[in-house]
PyMOL CGO cylinders between C-alpha atoms (Angstrom):
from pymol import cmd
from pymol.cgo import CYLINDER

trace = [
    CYLINDER, 8.17, -3.96, -6.82, 9.50, -0.43, -7.15, 0.3, 1, 1, 1, 1, 1, 1,
    CYLINDER, 9.50, -0.43, -7.15, 9.31, 3.05, -5.62, 0.3, 1, 1, 1, 1, 1, 1,
    CYLINDER, 9.31, 3.05, -5.62, 7.34, 5.78, -7.38, 0.3, 1, 1, 1, 1, 1, 1,
    CYLINDER, 7.34, 5.78, -7.38, 9.00, 9.15, -7.96, 0.3, 1, 1, 1, 1, 1, 1,
    CYLINDER, 9.00, 9.15, -7.96, 6.83, 10.79, -10.67, 0.3, 1, 1, 1, 1, 1, 1,
    CYLINDER, 6.83, 10.79, -10.67, 3.55, 12.58, -9.99, 0.3, 1, 1, 1, 1, 1, 1,
    CYLINDER, 3.55, 12.58, -9.99, 0.60, 10.20, -10.28, 0.3, 1, 1, 1, 1, 1, 1,
    CYLINDER, 0.60, 10.20, -10.28, -3.19, 10.23, -10.45, 0.3, 1, 1, 1, 1, 1, 1,
    CYLINDER, -3.19, 10.23, -10.45, -5.14, 7.47, -8.68, 0.3, 1, 1, 1, 1, 1, 1,
    CYLINDER, -5.14, 7.47, -8.68, -7.95, 5.91, -10.68, 0.3, 1, 1, 1, 1, 1, 1,
    CYLINDER, -7.95, 5.91, -10.68, -9.60, 2.59, -9.72, 0.3, 1, 1, 1, 1, 1, 1,
    CYLINDER, -9.60, 2.59, -9.72, -9.18, 0.33, -6.72, 0.3, 1, 1, 1, 1, 1, 1,
    CYLINDER, -9.18, 0.33, -6.72, -8.39, -3.29, -7.58, 0.3, 1, 1, 1, 1, 1, 1,
    CYLINDER, -8.39, -3.29, -7.58, -10.26, -6.20, -6.04, 0.3, 1, 1, 1, 1, 1, 1,
    CYLINDER, -10.26, -6.20, -6.04, -8.17, -7.96, -3.36, 0.3, 1, 1, 1, 1, 1, 1,
    CYLINDER, -8.17, -7.96, -3.36, -8.65, -11.56, -2.32, 0.3, 1, 1, 1, 1, 1, 1,
    CYLINDER, -8.65, -11.56, -2.32, -7.47, -10.82, 1.25, 0.3, 1, 1, 1, 1, 1, 1,
    CYLINDER, -7.47, -10.82, 1.25, -6.29, -7.63, 2.94, 0.3, 1, 1, 1, 1, 1, 1,
    CYLINDER, -6.29, -7.63, 2.94, -5.38, -8.63, 6.52, 0.3, 1, 1, 1, 1, 1, 1,
    CYLINDER, -5.38, -8.63, 6.52, -2.66, -11.13, 7.41, 0.3, 1, 1, 1, 1, 1, 1,
    CYLINDER, -2.66, -11.13, 7.41, -1.84, -12.10, 11.02, 0.3, 1, 1, 1, 1, 1, 1,
    CYLINDER, -1.84, -12.10, 11.02, 1.21, -13.67, 12.69, 0.3, 1, 1, 1, 1, 1, 1,
    CYLINDER, 1.21, -13.67, 12.69, 2.14, -16.91, 10.84, 0.3, 1, 1, 1, 1, 1, 1,
    CYLINDER, 2.14, -16.91, 10.84, 0.29, -15.83, 7.66, 0.3, 1, 1, 1, 1, 1, 1,
    CYLINDER, 0.29, -15.83, 7.66, 3.06, -13.26, 7.20, 0.3, 1, 1, 1, 1, 1, 1,
    CYLINDER, 3.06, -13.26, 7.20, 5.97, -15.71, 7.56, 0.3, 1, 1, 1, 1, 1, 1,
    CYLINDER, 5.97, -15.71, 7.56, 7.96, -16.02, 5.35, 0.3, 1, 1, 1, 1, 1, 1,
    CYLINDER, 7.96, -16.02, 5.35, 5.79, -13.70, 3.21, 0.3, 1, 1, 1, 1, 1, 1,
    CYLINDER, 5.79, -13.70, 3.21, 2.20, -12.67, 2.60, 0.3, 1, 1, 1, 1, 1, 1,
    CYLINDER, 2.20, -12.67, 2.60, 0.92, -13.73, -0.83, 0.3, 1, 1, 1, 1, 1, 1,
    CYLINDER, 0.92, -13.73, -0.83, -1.46, -11.05, -2.05, 0.3, 1, 1, 1, 1, 1, 1,
    CYLINDER, -1.46, -11.05, -2.05, -3.77, -11.60, -5.01, 0.3, 1, 1, 1, 1, 1, 1,
    CYLINDER, -3.77, -11.60, -5.01, -5.49, -8.78, -6.88, 0.3, 1, 1, 1, 1, 1, 1,
    CYLINDER, -5.49, -8.78, -6.88, -7.60, -8.53, -10.02, 0.3, 1, 1, 1, 1, 1, 1,
    CYLINDER, -7.60, -8.53, -10.02, -6.51, -6.04, -12.72, 0.3, 1, 1, 1, 1, 1, 1,
    CYLINDER, -6.51, -6.04, -12.72, -9.11, -3.32, -13.32, 0.3, 1, 1, 1, 1, 1, 1,
    CYLINDER, -9.11, -3.32, -13.32, -8.42, -3.35, -17.08, 0.3, 1, 1, 1, 1, 1, 1,
    CYLINDER, -8.42, -3.35, -17.08, -8.00, -6.99, -18.15, 0.3, 1, 1, 1, 1, 1, 1,
    CYLINDER, -8.00, -6.99, -18.15, -9.30, -8.94, -15.10, 0.3, 1, 1, 1, 1, 1, 1,
    CYLINDER, -9.30, -8.94, -15.10, -6.07, -10.94, -14.81, 0.3, 1, 1, 1, 1, 1, 1,
    CYLINDER, -6.07, -10.94, -14.81, -5.37, -12.32, -11.32, 0.3, 1, 1, 1, 1, 1, 1,
    CYLINDER, -5.37, -12.32, -11.32, -1.99, -10.99, -10.20, 0.3, 1, 1, 1, 1, 1, 1,
    CYLINDER, -1.99, -10.99, -10.20, 0.09, -12.13, -7.24, 0.3, 1, 1, 1, 1, 1, 1,
    CYLINDER, 0.09, -12.13, -7.24, 2.42, -9.99, -5.16, 0.3, 1, 1, 1, 1, 1, 1,
    CYLINDER, 2.42, -9.99, -5.16, 4.65, -11.27, -2.37, 0.3, 1, 1, 1, 1, 1, 1,
    CYLINDER, 4.65, -11.27, -2.37, 5.11, -8.94, 0.62, 0.3, 1, 1, 1, 1, 1, 1,
    CYLINDER, 5.11, -8.94, 0.62, 8.12, -9.93, 2.72, 0.3, 1, 1, 1, 1, 1, 1,
    CYLINDER, 8.12, -9.93, 2.72, 8.22, -8.39, 6.22, 0.3, 1, 1, 1, 1, 1, 1,
    CYLINDER, 8.22, -8.39, 6.22, 11.08, -5.92, 6.76, 0.3, 1, 1, 1, 1, 1, 1,
    CYLINDER, 11.08, -5.92, 6.76, 12.08, -6.14, 3.07, 0.3, 1, 1, 1, 1, 1, 1,
    CYLINDER, 12.08, -6.14, 3.07, 9.12, -5.10, 0.92, 0.3, 1, 1, 1, 1, 1, 1,
    CYLINDER, 9.12, -5.10, 0.92, 7.98, -1.53, 0.51, 0.3, 1, 1, 1, 1, 1, 1,
    CYLINDER, 7.98, -1.53, 0.51, 9.09, 2.06, 0.89, 0.3, 1, 1, 1, 1, 1, 1,
    CYLINDER, 9.09, 2.06, 0.89, 8.00, 4.62, 3.52, 0.3, 1, 1, 1, 1, 1, 1,
    CYLINDER, 8.00, 4.62, 3.52, 4.68, 6.19, 2.52, 0.3, 1, 1, 1, 1, 1, 1,
    CYLINDER, 4.68, 6.19, 2.52, 6.16, 9.56, 3.52, 0.3, 1, 1, 1, 1, 1, 1,
    CYLINDER, 6.16, 9.56, 3.52, 8.00, 9.49, 0.17, 0.3, 1, 1, 1, 1, 1, 1,
    CYLINDER, 8.00, 9.49, 0.17, 4.62, 9.72, -1.59, 0.3, 1, 1, 1, 1, 1, 1,
    CYLINDER, 4.62, 9.72, -1.59, 3.21, 12.80, 0.16, 0.3, 1, 1, 1, 1, 1, 1,
    CYLINDER, 3.21, 12.80, 0.16, 6.37, 14.63, 1.28, 0.3, 1, 1, 1, 1, 1, 1,
    CYLINDER, 6.37, 14.63, 1.28, 6.25, 18.06, -0.40, 0.3, 1, 1, 1, 1, 1, 1,
    CYLINDER, 6.25, 18.06, -0.40, 3.46, 16.69, -2.66, 0.3, 1, 1, 1, 1, 1, 1,
    CYLINDER, 3.46, 16.69, -2.66, 6.16, 15.15, -4.89, 0.3, 1, 1, 1, 1, 1, 1,
    CYLINDER, 6.16, 15.15, -4.89, 4.08, 12.16, -5.99, 0.3, 1, 1, 1, 1, 1, 1,
    CYLINDER, 4.08, 12.16, -5.99, 0.59, 12.56, -4.53, 0.3, 1, 1, 1, 1, 1, 1,
    CYLINDER, 0.59, 12.56, -4.53, -0.84, 15.23, -2.20, 0.3, 1, 1, 1, 1, 1, 1,
    CYLINDER, -0.84, 15.23, -2.20, -1.99, 14.22, 1.31, 0.3, 1, 1, 1, 1, 1, 1,
    CYLINDER, -1.99, 14.22, 1.31, -5.57, 15.19, 0.54, 0.3, 1, 1, 1, 1, 1, 1,
    CYLINDER, -5.57, 15.19, 0.54, -5.66, 12.70, -2.38, 0.3, 1, 1, 1, 1, 1, 1,
    CYLINDER, -5.66, 12.70, -2.38, -4.39, 9.90, -0.14, 0.3, 1, 1, 1, 1, 1, 1,
    CYLINDER, -4.39, 9.90, -0.14, -7.10, 10.74, 2.39, 0.3, 1, 1, 1, 1, 1, 1,
    CYLINDER, -7.10, 10.74, 2.39, -9.85, 11.23, -0.24, 0.3, 1, 1, 1, 1, 1, 1,
    CYLINDER, -9.85, 11.23, -0.24, -9.26, 7.77, -1.72, 0.3, 1, 1, 1, 1, 1, 1,
    CYLINDER, -9.26, 7.77, -1.72, -9.09, 6.30, 1.84, 0.3, 1, 1, 1, 1, 1, 1,
    CYLINDER, -9.09, 6.30, 1.84, -5.60, 4.99, 1.15, 0.3, 1, 1, 1, 1, 1, 1,
    CYLINDER, -5.60, 4.99, 1.15, -4.44, 6.18, 4.59, 0.3, 1, 1, 1, 1, 1, 1,
    CYLINDER, -4.44, 6.18, 4.59, -5.91, 7.94, 7.63, 0.3, 1, 1, 1, 1, 1, 1,
    CYLINDER, -5.91, 7.94, 7.63, -4.56, 10.70, 9.82, 0.3, 1, 1, 1, 1, 1, 1,
    CYLINDER, -4.56, 10.70, 9.82, -2.49, 9.21, 12.61, 0.3, 1, 1, 1, 1, 1, 1,
    CYLINDER, -2.49, 9.21, 12.61, -3.68, 9.70, 16.19, 0.3, 1, 1, 1, 1, 1, 1,
    CYLINDER, -3.68, 9.70, 16.19, -1.47, 12.02, 18.32, 0.3, 1, 1, 1, 1, 1, 1,
    CYLINDER, -1.47, 12.02, 18.32, -0.07, 9.16, 20.41, 0.3, 1, 1, 1, 1, 1, 1,
    CYLINDER, -0.07, 9.16, 20.41, 1.17, 7.29, 17.34, 0.3, 1, 1, 1, 1, 1, 1,
    CYLINDER, 1.17, 7.29, 17.34, 2.75, 10.14, 15.35, 0.3, 1, 1, 1, 1, 1, 1,
    CYLINDER, 2.75, 10.14, 15.35, 6.16, 8.48, 15.61, 0.3, 1, 1, 1, 1, 1, 1,
    CYLINDER, 6.16, 8.48, 15.61, 4.85, 6.18, 12.81, 0.3, 1, 1, 1, 1, 1, 1,
    CYLINDER, 4.85, 6.18, 12.81, 4.17, 9.18, 10.56, 0.3, 1, 1, 1, 1, 1, 1,
    CYLINDER, 4.17, 9.18, 10.56, 1.47, 11.74, 9.92, 0.3, 1, 1, 1, 1, 1, 1,
    CYLINDER, 1.47, 11.74, 9.92, -0.55, 9.35, 7.72, 0.3, 1, 1, 1, 1, 1, 1,
    CYLINDER, -0.55, 9.35, 7.72, -0.85, 5.62, 8.42, 0.3, 1, 1, 1, 1, 1, 1,
    CYLINDER, -0.85, 5.62, 8.42, -2.83, 2.46, 7.75, 0.3, 1, 1, 1, 1, 1, 1,
    CYLINDER, -2.83, 2.46, 7.75, -4.43, 1.20, 10.98, 0.3, 1, 1, 1, 1, 1, 1,
    CYLINDER, -4.43, 1.20, 10.98, -2.01, 3.29, 13.12, 0.3, 1, 1, 1, 1, 1, 1,
    CYLINDER, -2.01, 3.29, 13.12, 0.91, 1.10, 11.95, 0.3, 1, 1, 1, 1, 1, 1,
    CYLINDER, 0.91, 1.10, 11.95, 4.19, 1.92, 10.23, 0.3, 1, 1, 1, 1, 1, 1,
    CYLINDER, 4.19, 1.92, 10.23, 3.01, 2.40, 6.63, 0.3, 1, 1, 1, 1, 1, 1,
    CYLINDER, 3.01, 2.40, 6.63, 4.76, 1.39, 3.43, 0.3, 1, 1, 1, 1, 1, 1,
    CYLINDER, 4.76, 1.39, 3.43, 3.97, 1.33, -0.27, 0.3, 1, 1, 1, 1, 1, 1,
    CYLINDER, 3.97, 1.33, -0.27, 5.31, -0.07, -3.52, 0.3, 1, 1, 1, 1, 1, 1,
    CYLINDER, 5.31, -0.07, -3.52, 4.53, 0.10, -7.20, 0.3, 1, 1, 1, 1, 1, 1,
    CYLINDER, 4.53, 0.10, -7.20, 3.70, -2.98, -9.23, 0.3, 1, 1, 1, 1, 1, 1,
    CYLINDER, 3.70, -2.98, -9.23, 2.00, -3.79, -12.51, 0.3, 1, 1, 1, 1, 1, 1,
    CYLINDER, 2.00, -3.79, -12.51, -0.39, -6.26, -14.10, 0.3, 1, 1, 1, 1, 1, 1,
    CYLINDER, -0.39, -6.26, -14.10, 1.53, -9.21, -15.52, 0.3, 1, 1, 1, 1, 1, 1,
    CYLINDER, 1.53, -9.21, -15.52, -0.72, -9.29, -18.60, 0.3, 1, 1, 1, 1, 1, 1,
    CYLINDER, -0.72, -9.29, -18.60, -1.53, -5.72, -19.67, 0.3, 1, 1, 1, 1, 1, 1,
    CYLINDER, -1.53, -5.72, -19.67, 1.15, -3.86, -17.64, 0.3, 1, 1, 1, 1, 1, 1,
    CYLINDER, 1.15, -3.86, -17.64, -1.30, -1.39, -16.03, 0.3, 1, 1, 1, 1, 1, 1,
    CYLINDER, -1.30, -1.39, -16.03, 0.48, 0.29, -13.12, 0.3, 1, 1, 1, 1, 1, 1,
    CYLINDER, 0.48, 0.29, -13.12, -0.67, -0.14, -9.50, 0.3, 1, 1, 1, 1, 1, 1,
    CYLINDER, -0.67, -0.14, -9.50, 0.29, 1.21, -6.08, 0.3, 1, 1, 1, 1, 1, 1,
    CYLINDER, 0.29, 1.21, -6.08, -0.08, -0.98, -2.99, 0.3, 1, 1, 1, 1, 1, 1,
    CYLINDER, -0.08, -0.98, -2.99, -0.20, 0.66, 0.46, 0.3, 1, 1, 1, 1, 1, 1,
    CYLINDER, -0.20, 0.66, 0.46, 0.01, -1.35, 3.67, 0.3, 1, 1, 1, 1, 1, 1,
    CYLINDER, 0.01, -1.35, 3.67, 0.65, -1.09, 7.39, 0.3, 1, 1, 1, 1, 1, 1,
    CYLINDER, 0.65, -1.09, 7.39, 2.87, -3.60, 9.15, 0.3, 1, 1, 1, 1, 1, 1,
    CYLINDER, 2.87, -3.60, 9.15, 3.77, -4.04, 12.79, 0.3, 1, 1, 1, 1, 1, 1,
    CYLINDER, 3.77, -4.04, 12.79, 2.86, -5.38, 16.19, 0.3, 1, 1, 1, 1, 1, 1,
    CYLINDER, 2.86, -5.38, 16.19, -0.70, -4.21, 16.91, 0.3, 1, 1, 1, 1, 1, 1,
    CYLINDER, -0.70, -4.21, 16.91, -0.63, -5.63, 20.43, 0.3, 1, 1, 1, 1, 1, 1,
    CYLINDER, -0.63, -5.63, 20.43, 1.76, -7.97, 22.24, 0.3, 1, 1, 1, 1, 1, 1,
    CYLINDER, 1.76, -7.97, 22.24, 1.85, -11.26, 20.38, 0.3, 1, 1, 1, 1, 1, 1,
    CYLINDER, 1.85, -11.26, 20.38, -0.18, -10.02, 17.39, 0.3, 1, 1, 1, 1, 1, 1,
    CYLINDER, -0.18, -10.02, 17.39, 1.74, -8.92, 14.33, 0.3, 1, 1, 1, 1, 1, 1,
    CYLINDER, 1.74, -8.92, 14.33, -0.44, -7.64, 11.51, 0.3, 1, 1, 1, 1, 1, 1,
    CYLINDER, -0.44, -7.64, 11.51, 0.03, -6.77, 7.87, 0.3, 1, 1, 1, 1, 1, 1,
    CYLINDER, 0.03, -6.77, 7.87, -2.99, -4.78, 6.71, 0.3, 1, 1, 1, 1, 1, 1,
    CYLINDER, -2.99, -4.78, 6.71, -3.29, -3.78, 3.08, 0.3, 1, 1, 1, 1, 1, 1,
    CYLINDER, -3.29, -3.78, 3.08, -5.21, -0.57, 2.63, 0.3, 1, 1, 1, 1, 1, 1,
    CYLINDER, -5.21, -0.57, 2.63, -5.66, -1.46, -1.02, 0.3, 1, 1, 1, 1, 1, 1,
    CYLINDER, -5.66, -1.46, -1.02, -4.11, -1.66, -4.45, 0.3, 1, 1, 1, 1, 1, 1,
    CYLINDER, -4.11, -1.66, -4.45, -5.00, 1.19, -6.79, 0.3, 1, 1, 1, 1, 1, 1,
    CYLINDER, -5.00, 1.19, -6.79, -4.45, 1.63, -10.49, 0.3, 1, 1, 1, 1, 1, 1,
    CYLINDER, -4.45, 1.63, -10.49, -2.54, 4.82, -11.22, 0.3, 1, 1, 1, 1, 1, 1,
    CYLINDER, -2.54, 4.82, -11.22, -1.36, 6.87, -14.15, 0.3, 1, 1, 1, 1, 1, 1,
    CYLINDER, -1.36, 6.87, -14.15, 1.71, 9.08, -14.29, 0.3, 1, 1, 1, 1, 1, 1,
    CYLINDER, 1.71, 9.08, -14.29, 1.03, 12.78, -14.84, 0.3, 1, 1, 1, 1, 1, 1,
    CYLINDER, 1.03, 12.78, -14.84, 3.29, 14.63, -17.24, 0.3, 1, 1, 1, 1, 1, 1,
]
cmd.load_cgo(trace, "trace")
């Protein structure tokens, strides 16, 4: 799990076994499985609440890694409603949104995972994965 600082191009979306985790499914961590787009290997990623991920703002701030319009075009995030802007301009399910880079354990293809995490309503904590996309660094 790492942050991404180079410009990237999104290619394919990986197949996820499950994208929404609620309450006790998140404790101590959510185990996420995805299938590599290149070699079909099943990969596992552990998302630990309050430890995993980096603010998604790092991706689109000043278009350093990926422009906002690319994030929206690939439906990685949506525009945040005015009442929830304290979570950021772009979010997953109107929740604080994080991302991390990972790779296939077999062929080492690079992937970006974007997810929202927080209390959706009193007593309901949700971790919603927007998706895991294969990416390539742009020189």
